[in-house]
C-alpha positions as CSV (number, residue, x, y, z in Angstrom):
1,G,-10.4,-23.9,20.1
2,K,-12.5,-24.8,17.1
3,A,-15.2,-22.3,17.9
4,H,-12.9,-19.2,17.8
5,W,-9.7,-20.2,15.9
6,E,-10.6,-18.7,12.5
7,T,-12.2,-15.6,14.0
8,L,-9.2,-14.9,16.2
9,I,-6.6,-15.4,13.4
10,R,-8.6,-13.2,11.0
11,A,-8.9,-10.5,13.8
12,R,-5.1,-10.5,14.4
13,A,-4.5,-10.0,10.7
14,I,-7.0,-7.1,10.5
15,E,-5.9,-5.3,13.7
16,N,-2.2,-5.5,12.8
17,Q,-2.8,-5.0,9.1
18,C,-0.4,-7.8,8.3
19,Y,-0.4,-11.3,6.8
20,V,-0.8,-14.0,9.4
21,L,0.3,-17.6,9.0
22,S,-1.3,-19.7,11.7
23,S,0.0,-23.2,12.1
24,A,-2.3,-25.6,13.9
25,Q,-2.0,-29.1,15.4
26,G,-3.0,-31.9,13.1
27,G,-3.5,-35.6,13.7
28,Y,-4.7,-37.5,16.8
29,H,-4.0,-37.4,20.5
30,A,-3.1,-40.6,22.3
31,S,-6.7,-40.8,23.5
32,G,-7.9,-41.0,19.8
33,R,-9.3,-37.5,19.7
34,E,-8.6,-35.7,16.5
35,T,-7.1,-32.2,16.7
36,H,-9.0,-29.3,15.1
37,G,-6.3,-28.4,12.7
38,N,-7.2,-25.6,10.3
39,S,-3.8,-24.0,9.5
40,M,-4.3,-21.0,7.3
41,I,-2.7,-17.9,5.8
42,V,-4.8,-14.7,6.1
43,D,-4.2,-11.4,4.4
44,P,-4.3,-7.9,6.1
45,W,-8.0,-7.5,5.2
46,G,-8.9,-10.8,6.9
47,V,-9.3,-12.8,3.8
48,I,-8.2,-16.5,4.0
49,L,-5.8,-17.1,1.2
50,D,-5.1,-20.8,1.9
51,R,-6.2,-23.3,4.4
52,L,-5.3,-26.8,5.5
53,P,-8.5,-28.2,7.2
54,R,-6.8,-31.2,8.9
55,G,-3.7,-33.4,8.8
56,S,-0.3,-32.5,7.7
57,G,0.5,-30.5,4.5
58,V,1.4,-27.1,3.2
59,V,-0.4,-23.8,2.8
60,I,0.9,-21.4,0.1
61,A,0.0,-17.8,-0.7
62,S,1.6,-14.8,-2.3
63,I,2.4,-11.9,-0.1
64,N,1.7,-8.6,-1.7
65,R,3.6,-5.8,0.1
66,E,2.1,-3.1,-2.0
67,Y,-1.4,-4.2,-1.0
68,Q,-0.4,-4.2,2.6
69,A,1.1,-0.7,2.3
70,S,-2.0,0.6,0.6
71,L,-4.2,-0.7,3.4
72,R,-2.0,0.8,6.0
73,K,-2.0,4.2,4.2
74,S,-5.8,4.2,3.8
75,L,-6.4,3.1,7.4
76,P,-3.5,4.3,9.5
77,A,-4.6,2.5,12.6
78,L,-1.1,1.5,13.6
79,K,-0.1,5.2,13.9
80,H,-2.6,5.6,16.8
81,R,-0.8,3.1,19.0
82,T,0.0,4.1,22.5
83,V,2.9,2.6,24.4
84,F,2.0,2.0,28.1
85,K,4.9,1.9,30.6
86,S,4.6,0.3,34.0
């Protein structure tokens, strides 16, 4: 919901060291309640590159693969993954 949306999206980008595009609902429910919206693009460091606070529209950002690779090299967290089998 509104209280955690930005925090959770930024956390996913940071923990996976990737760009995250989060599309959110926009507009109004049949009851008249407005949806939270807040679509955004977040970089691997958790920086919001573009945001659409409400309604319909487009978010645009450049993806820098060299930047992503340098972060993954300097903080190789993904190399420490463990696969759990049931």
